[in-house]
BAKE-641497 format. One record per residue (C-alpha): residue number from 1; x, y, z. Coordinates in steps of 0.02 Angstrom, whole numbers, plus 50000, padded with zeros to 5 digits. Each point is the difference from the previous one (the first is absolute). Layout:
N
NUM|X|Y|Z
...
***
This chain:
324
1|50691|51086|49732
2|49890|49876|49923
3|49905|49909|50114
4|49937|49833|49949
5|49827|49929|50062
6|49955|49830|49940
7|49832|50001|49900
8|49924|49863|50113
9|49926|49945|50165
10|49933|50162|50092
11|50059|50125|49858
12|49803|49966|49980
13|49959|50095|50135
14|50128|50109|50055
15|50077|50043|49820
16|49941|50183|50001
17|50069|50022|50189
18|50172|49938|49950
19|50007|50097|49835
20|49950|50167|50050
21|50106|50019|50190
22|50169|49920|49910
23|49964|50128|49834
24|49963|50156|50129
25|50167|49962|50082
26|50099|50028|49828
27|50013|49816|49953
28|49967|49893|49829
29|49875|49867|50012
30|50020|49854|49904
31|49893|49867|49974
32|50043|49781|49955
33|49921|49986|49861
34|49820|49908|49980
35|49986|49813|50049
36|50057|49872|49858
37|50042|49839|49971
38|50198|50061|50007
39|49970|50091|50162
40|49916|49852|50104
41|50142|49888|49909
42|50118|50079|50090
43|49896|50006|50181
44|49980|49815|49967
45|50169|49971|49991
46|50050|50106|50143
47|49874|49989|50135
48|49976|49852|50129
49|49865|49872|49961
50|49895|50027|50138
51|49951|50192|49951
52|49820|50007|49922
53|49981|50068|49805
54|50010|50192|50024
55|50173|49992|50125
56|50076|49910|49848
57|49941|50136|49886
58|50061|50132|50118
59|50171|49926|49965
60|50003|50015|49852
61|49928|50183|50012
62|50152|50044|50101
63|50142|49907|49885
64|49925|50092|49857
65|50028|50175|50080
66|50218|49962|50002
67|50088|50115|49908
68|49815|50117|49982
69|50021|50076|50178
70|50134|50052|50137
71|49878|49948|50125
72|49862|49880|50028
73|49869|50033|50111
74|49945|49838|50111
75|49901|50063|50172
76|49978|49844|50119
77|49813|50005|50023
78|49947|49945|50157
79|49835|50075|50022
80|49892|50132|49920
81|49845|50011|50107
82|49993|50000|50190
83|50001|49824|50084
84|50005|49920|49825
85|50137|49927|49887
86|50078|49970|49844
87|50036|49818|49942
88|50168|49945|50075
89|50080|49995|49826
90|50017|50174|49985
91|50082|50000|50174
92|50126|49929|49943
93|50011|50056|49803
94|50166|50104|50056
95|50102|49838|50051
96|49961|49899|49858
97|50040|50140|49877
98|50162|50070|50069
99|50039|49808|49954
100|50025|50052|49830
101|50168|50042|49912
102|50035|50166|49918
103|49854|50106|50068
104|50015|50175|50023
105|49969|50065|50185
106|49832|49961|50078
107|49919|50140|50093
108|49906|49884|50151
109|49880|50061|50125
110|49872|49947|50119
111|49820|50027|49977
112|49914|49932|50165
113|49818|50094|50040
114|49969|49882|50100
115|49978|50084|50167
116|50001|50180|49918
117|50091|50122|49847
118|50144|50023|50108
119|50113|49864|49878
120|49923|50082|49843
121|50070|50194|50056
122|50184|49915|50051
123|49994|49893|49823
124|49962|50167|49906
125|50138|50113|50104
126|50118|49838|49964
127|49972|50016|49811
128|49990|50184|49977
129|50182|50008|50084
130|50060|49918|49856
131|49978|50142|49888
132|49997|50146|50123
133|50022|50044|50189
134|49849|50134|49980
135|49859|49941|50088
136|49895|50119|49953
137|50019|49942|49798
138|49983|49807|50084
139|49843|50036|50072
140|49924|50117|49842
141|50064|49857|49894
142|49879|49870|50111
143|49862|50112|50005
144|49978|50015|49799
145|50031|49834|49993
146|49874|49955|50134
147|49874|50117|49891
148|50037|49896|49846
149|49967|49837|50098
150|49845|50054|50052
151|49947|50084|49822
152|50051|49810|49944
153|49881|49921|50101
154|49878|50094|49976
155|49984|49990|49799
156|50017|49782|50044
157|49841|50032|50087
158|49911|50064|49853
159|50037|49871|49906
160|50165|49996|49896
161|50125|49896|50023
162|50160|50037|50078
163|50101|50028|49807
164|49858|50129|49966
165|49991|50067|50145
166|50195|50035|49982
167|49972|50036|49823
168|49875|50133|50062
169|50127|50077|50143
170|50144|49998|49869
171|49905|50083|49882
172|50036|49886|49868
173|49795|49968|49946
174|49865|50097|50025
175|49867|49982|50119
176|49898|49855|49966
177|49802|49942|50009
178|49979|49888|50131
179|49935|49785|49985
180|49787|50047|49992
181|49972|49825|50063
182|49894|49967|49865
183|50072|49816|49958
184|50051|49874|50121
185|50073|50065|50166
186|50140|49891|50065
187|50085|50023|50157
188|50171|49956|49979
189|50102|49989|50177
190|50176|49949|50018
191|50183|50071|50041
192|50029|50155|49906
193|50147|49916|49937
194|49899|49869|49933
195|49874|50064|49920
196|50074|50148|49938
197|50149|49924|49916
198|49956|49984|49834
199|50131|49837|49970
200|49955|49925|50190
201|49807|50000|49975
202|49996|49964|49798
203|49946|50172|49988
204|49837|49953|50077
205|49914|50169|50013
206|50024|50040|49821
207|49933|49819|49947
208|49831|50013|50116
209|49973|50170|49912
210|50024|49930|49837
211|49863|49879|50041
212|49897|50121|50030
213|50019|50022|50202
214|50024|50140|50115
215|50126|49978|50124
216|49994|50055|50189
217|50155|49977|50115
218|50043|50033|50171
219|50074|50171|49962
220|49821|50059|49953
221|49944|49995|50156
222|50048|50100|50154
223|50109|49970|50142
224|49871|50048|50102
225|49853|49885|49929
226|50149|49866|49990
227|50007|50002|50196
228|49825|49988|50046
229|49964|49864|49900
230|50179|49894|50062
231|49948|50047|50155
232|49839|49870|49991
233|50123|49867|50000
234|49990|49904|50185
235|50188|50019|50021
236|50108|50132|49892
237|50140|49950|49886
238|50164|50077|50050
239|50053|49999|49792
240|49949|50188|49932
241|49985|49929|49833
242|49898|49860|50051
243|49899|50126|50109
244|49962|50098|49831
245|49950|49855|49874
246|49872|49935|50139
247|49931|50178|50032
248|49976|50024|49838
249|49936|49831|49942
250|49858|50035|50145
251|49957|50172|49914
252|49974|49934|49830
253|49894|49851|50076
254|49877|50120|50045
255|50004|50112|49807
256|49834|49929|49914
257|50121|50061|49860
258|50132|49873|50009
259|49980|49834|49889
260|50149|49898|50034
261|50167|50012|50114
262|50180|49923|49977
263|50137|49988|50111
264|50169|49967|49941
265|50149|49941|50100
266|50173|49941|49992
267|50047|49829|50030
268|50072|49973|50157
269|49954|50148|50074
270|49920|49959|50184
271|49902|50151|50038
272|49918|49974|49825
273|49934|49839|50044
274|49918|50039|50155
275|49914|50181|49936
276|49936|49916|49832
277|49913|49876|50090
278|49909|50126|50116
279|49961|50094|49840
280|49958|49823|49917
281|49886|49954|50139
282|49909|50160|50017
283|49983|50019|49800
284|49916|49827|50004
285|49885|50029|50112
286|49939|50158|49927
287|49980|49916|49842
288|50103|50093|49881
289|50121|49906|49869
290|50160|49988|50078
291|50161|49941|49920
292|50178|49998|50100
293|50136|50017|49869
294|50208|49923|50081
295|50130|50070|49909
296|50169|49955|49980
297|50142|50006|49853
298|49940|49843|49943
299|49822|50054|49979
300|49945|50003|49810
301|49908|50116|49912
302|49891|49897|49921
303|49939|49917|50141
304|49970|50180|50074
305|49909|50050|49870
306|49884|49843|49984
307|49967|50021|50189
308|49931|50185|49982
309|49906|49961|49848
310|49910|49880|50096
311|49982|50106|50158
312|49910|50123|49866
313|49905|49907|49931
314|49952|49932|50168
315|49950|50160|50040
316|49917|50072|49836
317|49888|49808|50043
318|49951|50091|50188
319|49969|50143|49935
320|49890|49926|49862
321|49905|49892|50132
322|49970|50103|50157
323|50038|50181|49902
324|50121|50044|50129
***
């Protein structure tokens, strides 16, 4: 059986977990194509108007799997941390996608860890039952998947980007040397599906690298450090991804090697409007160069490049003037 996984949204966080679990149960995992103009066009044609750019792109990735997969994995992700929630649009994804025509069957399960892990184990059992009734095989596949996910997070905390960590896990490349930090160090903050999707982000990571910057993201910081720094807010945010960005931002603002900070947001994202504003205020009070970059389907490449170049010029001027 071929299980399709859209190369979008939380794919950038949990793909190793999903891939290993399905493969251990005997399925073949099929990914949608890389984000491109055609995939976005299909998403724009079929998505509701009110959703943000990443969700519109997700529509396109789902449609790209039609004819390639026997089933499409589409969990309803409510919460992945205790007493925190994921963006509301993730809750409604299965309902929105189900309205598309000619789709293969969807694997829909609820993932809600707001109170405890009970729903996670229930979801594992429900998915596993599609492939086998042997509970030992299901839990064995789950344990191997969790191990692969832990390794993936560890590689990113060492400084690798998701594509680099996946290539290393899958044996497609040899281990590479990590950034040495001798050049400008830029903290790049944003939801993983905004900054790691080269099409949505205009390939911002490689553009920064080509201009002489070493890029650090929230995924390079351990969960424990992120939570400790995020706890400095007077009131805890109840969005998991927003908490991760704020915790990482506070951490990087105290690192003397960070030369500048960039926040990438999707136009129309309510949580980003709040978390981005908080990060911007703290960055300005710290005296660190800051750029807020808002993207949608109309964003032009030339405009983004101009802003990135101007931002790095400001960082270089500050380093020359103040030596930091």
